[in-house]
N, C-alpha and C positions, 0 to 999 in steps of 0.2 A: 504494500500500500504506500509506503514512504516513497518508493521509486516512482509510482504513478503520480503522486502529488507533486514531486519535484519536476517531473517531465511536463505535467500539465501547466504548472506555474511558469516554467521557462517558455512554453509555447505562447502563453497569453500575457507575457510580461509587458509587451508594448501596449496591449489593450488596457491593462490595469493602470499603466502610467497615463494614458489618455483620459481615462475616467477621472483620475485624481485632478487633472488639469481643468476639466470642464465642470466638475461638480465637487465642491468641498464638503459635501455632506458625508461625514465619516460613517454614518450609519449605513448609507447606501453602498459606500465602498466596501464596508465589512460584509454586506450581503452578497456583493459580487464575489468576494474572496471565499465566502462560505460555499457558494455554488461551484467554485473551482475545485475545492477539496472533495466534492462528491463525484467527480469524474473518474471513471475506471478505464484501464486499458482493455481492449477487446481480447478475447481468448487467443486470436491469431497473433496479436502483438506480444502477448505474454509468451506464446510458444516461440516466437522469433527471439525474444530476449534469452529464453532458456537455451535455445539452439546455439545462439552466438556465444553464450557462456561456455557451452560444451566445446565449441571450436577453439576458444581461447585456452581452455584447459588442455586440449589435445596438443596445442602448439608447445606447451611447456612439459609435455609428457605425463600429465596427471590424468591418466586414462580412467581411473576409478571414478573421480569426480566428474569427468566428462560424460561417462555413462549415466550418472545420476541426472545430469542436466538434460541429456537426450531423452531419458525416461520421462522427465517432466514435460518436455516439449511434445512427446508423443501422446501423453495423456490429454493434452489440450488439442492436439492435431493428429489423430490416430493414423491417418493414411499418408503421412509425410515421408515420401521416399528418401529425401536427402537426410533426414534424421535417422532413418533406419540404416542407411548406408554408412554414415559416420559412426553410429553406435556399433555397427558391425566391425568397422576398422578398429575402434577402441577396444572392443572385446577380443579381436585377434591379437592386439598388442598385449592384452592381459592374459593371453593363452587360453581364452574361453572359446576354443575353436568351433565346437559344435553350435554354441549359441551364436557365434558370428555367422556361420553358414545360414542359420535360420533367419537372421536379419537380412543378409544379402538376398536371400530368396524372396523377401518381401518387397524388394525394390527392383524386380526384374521386369516389371510391366513396361513394354516398349514405349508407352505414352510418356513415361517419366524421363526417358532418354538420359539416364545417368551413366556417364562413361565410367569405365573401370570396374563395374560390378563383376562381370565374368572373370576378369583378370584377377581381382582380389579373391573371388571365390576359389579360383584355381590355386592361388597361392596358399589359401587356407586348407584346401583339399590335400595339398602336399604335406602340410604340417600334420594333418591327420593320417598321413600315409595312405590316403585313398587316391592312388595314382591314376586309376582309370577315369574317375570323375575329374581329376585335375587335367588330364589330357583332353577330355571332352570339352571342358570349359575353356581351356586355352584355344582349342580348335574353333569354338563358337565365337570367341573374341576375334580371332584372325578373320573369320568370315565377315565380321562387322567392320573390319579394318581399324580395330581399336588396339592400341599398344602392340602393333603387329610384330615389330622386331623383338620386343621383350617376351611376347608369347611364344614365338618360335624358339627363342633362347631357352626359356624355362621349360618348355615342353621337351627340348633337346636334353636338358638336364635330367628330366624324368626318364627318358629313353636310356641315357647313359647309366643311371642308377639301376636300370633293369638289364644292363649289359647288352642293350640293343644298339651297338655302336654305329652301324650303318645308318639307322634311322636318326640317331643323334647327330651324325655328321650332316645329314640332309637338312635338319632343322637349324643347326648352327650356320650352315651355308646360306639358308634363306634369311636368317637374321642379319647376316653380313650384307646380303643383297639389299635389304631394306635400309640398313644403317652401316655404311662401308667403314666407319671408324669405330666399330663395336669391338673394342679390345678384348673384353671378356669372352665374346663369341669366338674370336680367333684362338684364345687360350684353351677354351674347352673343346673346340674342334681338334686342336692339336693333341689334347689328352685322349680323345676318342681314337685318333689315328695311331697314337702310341700304343693303345690297347690292342690295335690290329697289327702291331709291329711295322707300321708304316713310319719309320723313324725319320726319313727324309721329309715326308709331308708334315710330320709333327714339328720338326726343327724349323721348317719354313713358316708355319703358322705361329709358333712361339716367337720367332724373330719379328714377325709382323706385329704381334701383340705388344712387345716391349718397345717397338718403334712408335706405336700409338700412345702408349702410357709407360713411361720409364720408371714409374714408382710401384709397379706390380711385382713385389718381391717374390710372390709364389710363382710367377711366370718365369723369372730368372731361375728359380729352383727347378721348375719343370723342364726348362730348356737344358739345364745341366744334366738332368737325369736322362733325357733323350740322347744327348751327346755322349754320355757315359755308355749307354746301350750300343752306340755306334763305335765305341772304342776310342773316342777322342777325349781322353782323360784330362789333358791339359785345358782344353776349352770348357770341359765340364767344371773343373775347379774354378776357372775364371768366372763362370756364371753363378756358381754357388757363392762366390765372394761378392758378386754384385747383389745377390739376394740378401746377404748379410748387411751390406752397406745400406740397402733400401730399408731394411728392418733389423735393427741391431739385436733384438731378442729372438731372432729366427733360429730356434734350436734345431728345427728340422734341417735347415740349410747347413748348420754346423755339422750335424750328424752325417748328412750326405757328402759334404766336402771331406769329412774324415774318411768316409768309405772310398771316395775317389783317390785320396792320398794313399790309403791302404793298397788300392789297386796299383798305384804307381810305385809302391815299395817304400814310401815315406811313412814308416810306422810311428815314429815319434811325432811327426806332424799330425798323423791320424789321431794319436792319443790326445794331443792338445785340443783338437777339434771336438772329440767325443767328451772330453772334460768340460769344455766350454758349453756344450749342449746340456750336460748334467747340471752345471751351475745355474743355468736358466730354468731347467725343468728337472727337479730332483728325483722324480719318479719315472724317468724316461728309461724304461727297461732296455729298449733297443740300443741306446747309447752305451749302457753298461756292458751288454753282451758284445758289442762291437769293440769296445775298449779292451775287453777280455781277450778277444782274438788278436788285437794289435800287441798287447803285452806278451801274449804267447810267442809271437813272431820275434820279440826281443828277448825271449827266453826268461821272462819274468813270470814263472809258472805259478807261484803263490799269488802274485798280484792278479793273474788271469783267473785263478780259482775264486778269489775274493769278489771280483767283478761279476763273474758268471753267477755266483751265489746271490749277489745283490739283485741281479736280473731275475733270478728264480723267485726270490722273496717278493718281488714286485709283480711277477706273473708266474704263478705256480705251474701253468701249463705251457711254458715256453720251451719247446723241444730243442731248439738250436742252442739254448743256454746250457741245457743238460749235456748235449753233445760236446760242446766246447769245454765244459768243466771236466767231463770224463777224459778228454784228450789231455788236459793239463794234469789231471790226477795221475794218469799213466806215466807222465814225465817225472813225477816226484815219487815214483815207485809205490803207488797206491792202486794196484790192479783191481782189488775188490770194489773200492769206491768208484773206479772208472767204469767197471762193468755195471754197477747199480745205476749210474747215470746214463750209460748207453741204453740199458734196458728201458729206463723211463722214457728216454728220447724216442725210442722205437715205438713204445706204446702210444706216444703222443703223435705218431705219424711221421716222424723224421726218418726217412728211409736210409739216409747216409749212415745212421748209427749201426746198421746191420753189418757193414764191412769191418767195423771195429770189434765186433763181438765174437770173432772166430775163436779166440783163446779163452773166452769166458765160459765158466762151468755153471 
């Protein structure tokens, strides 16, 4: 009510001032003022105010309060598609995914012409792991020429996660046709090509992605891995280094650069990189196991055992760590311990353990 009074008084301020000039009868002026206080906003105006408050709360990330304001707006204006849409977006941000889908569905009437409904529904379907509905909604959005590049891109990601790499490549290619500077689409198309062992194609796409956006640390990392697959260890190390420069806490790039240095026979350099990865992420089992392998190469067998043990403590089902620990134990004359580790590695599916078990009883 206070807000209604203030708004009405502001609107009629000039009128009140005019009344005071032509009539000095304070009783009449008071009567005019009393009539002003009795004016109320229409329900549609109250709904607008609640809706606008919800939008302001969304801008600052207060999605809980935004939802409450949209609730208020919809009580006053129950068929308001824009309010359903924005409440759905707020619910998606609050991880209320099924409730968000229900709100999106309420603003699918073509007469409302709200852009992005199908796209946001598809994004929410992905979060619910309902990939078939996600693909269907991306496809419908593409048919309407809405968010076309993004829909191709994200549908491609769904295909990628389903290991349908050819379909993914087609979608990433279509995204690039619509948006030629789409660096993420180049990166992900490269990753799909890498899964199909098309390393030359992958390297070409990764290079294009970093040309378009030189801050994409993960792309430099991916490029390094593709080059490593091609046997170009030096270029791989260079690109892992670029990934670290772009993102100083990139523990994955440190681990991968360490692996490339291991391939090149630089075992101490590999240990330094694995150690850097562990400093950033203390529970990174892969880096512990890789450091164990590098220490073994430098004949630091006890250190190798310690690191492999740490990897196993972090991941009890880590077959490669049991294998490596067993090899190190054999070198310190602990054949029983070695056999136990190899047997465990074999049970976990590590086929390489079998060749070490010939002397085990």
